[in-house]
C-alpha positions in Angstrom: 0.0 0.0 0.0 1.3 3.5 -0.9 1.8 5.9 1.9 -0.5 8.9 1.8 1.0 12.4 1.9 -0.8 14.6 4.3 1.8 17.1 5.6 1.3 20.8 5.7 3.0 21.6 2.4 0.8 19.0 0.6 -2.3 20.4 2.2 -1.3 23.9 1.0 -0.8 22.5 -2.5 -4.2 20.9 -2.4 -5.8 24.2 -1.3 -4.1 26.0 -4.2 -5.2 23.4 -6.7 -8.8 23.5 -5.4 -8.8 27.3 -5.7 -7.5 27.2 -9.3 -10.0 24.6 -10.4 -12.9 26.6 -8.8 -11.8 29.8 -10.6 -11.5 27.9 -13.9 -14.8 26.1 -13.7 -16.8 29.2 -12.8 -16.1 30.5 -16.2 -15.8 27.3 -18.3 -19.0 25.4 -18.1 -18.3 22.5 -20.5 -14.6 21.5 -20.3 -13.2 18.1 -21.5 -13.1 16.7 -17.9 -15.8 17.6 -15.3 -14.8 19.5 -12.2 -15.3 16.8 -9.6 -13.4 14.2 -11.6 -10.4 16.6 -12.0 -10.5 17.6 -8.3 -10.5 14.0 -7.2 -7.7 13.1 -9.6 -5.5 16.0 -8.6 -6.0 15.2 -4.9 -5.1 11.6 -5.5 -1.9 12.6 -7.4 -0.8 14.7 -4.4 -1.7 11.9 -2.0 0.7 9.6 -3.7 3.4 12.1 -4.9 6.8 10.5 -4.5 8.3 13.8 -3.3 6.0 14.3 -0.4 6.7 17.4 1.6 9.6 18.2 -0.7 7.4 18.4 -3.8 8.2 21.3 -6.1 5.5 23.1 -8.0 4.1 21.1 -10.9 5.8 23.3 -13.4 9.2 22.6 -11.8 8.6 18.9 -11.1 10.8 16.4 -12.9 8.1 13.7 -12.8 4.9 14.5 -14.6 2.5 12.1 -13.0 -0.8 13.1 -14.7 -2.3 11.1 -17.5 -2.1 13.0 -20.8 -5.8 14.0 -20.9 -5.8 15.2 -17.2 -2.4 16.9 -17.8 -3.8 18.9 -20.7 -6.9 19.9 -18.8 -4.8 20.9 -15.7 -2.6 23.0 -18.0 -5.6 24.9 -19.2 -6.8 25.3 -15.6 -3.4 26.7 -14.5 -3.0 29.0 -17.5 -6.4 30.5 -16.9 -6.5 30.6 -13.1 -2.8 31.4 -12.4 -3.0 35.2 -13.1 -6.5 35.4 -11.5 -5.2 33.8 -8.3 -3.8 37.2 -7.3 -7.3 38.7 -7.3 -9.2 35.8 -5.7 -6.6 34.2 -3.4 -3.7 36.5 -3.1 -2.0 34.7 -0.1 -2.1 31.3 -1.8 -0.9 32.9 -5.1 2.1 34.6 -3.4 3.0 31.4 -1.5 2.9 29.4 -4.7 5.1 31.9 -6.6 7.6 31.9 -3.7 7.6 28.1 -3.8 8.1 28.1 -7.5 11.0 30.5 -7.3 12.6 28.4 -4.5 12.3 25.3 -6.7 14.1 27.1 -9.5 17.0 28.0 -7.2 17.4 24.5 -5.9 17.5 23.0 -9.5 20.4 25.3 -10.6 
């Protein structure tokens, strides 16, 4: 059985993804994958992430764990919601940007 990740950083990542999906689905009524399915799938991927609490942002992650169809849908969600996060969830957005910047520094 795979160990479930439930540390504070993973919980923060889950809150961020939920917020991004909510923003996207308020505007887009008929996407390729329905909201609840994408939410469940994204939460599952975080639960079993091999990096656990050391997980970088998805953009910086060396392992792309989403299936191609979910990956494409999540890309659309992130492209649309990313800039809007500063308006709707500024604290989550800033934390995510700082984490992404930190991930870049570690890679170099």
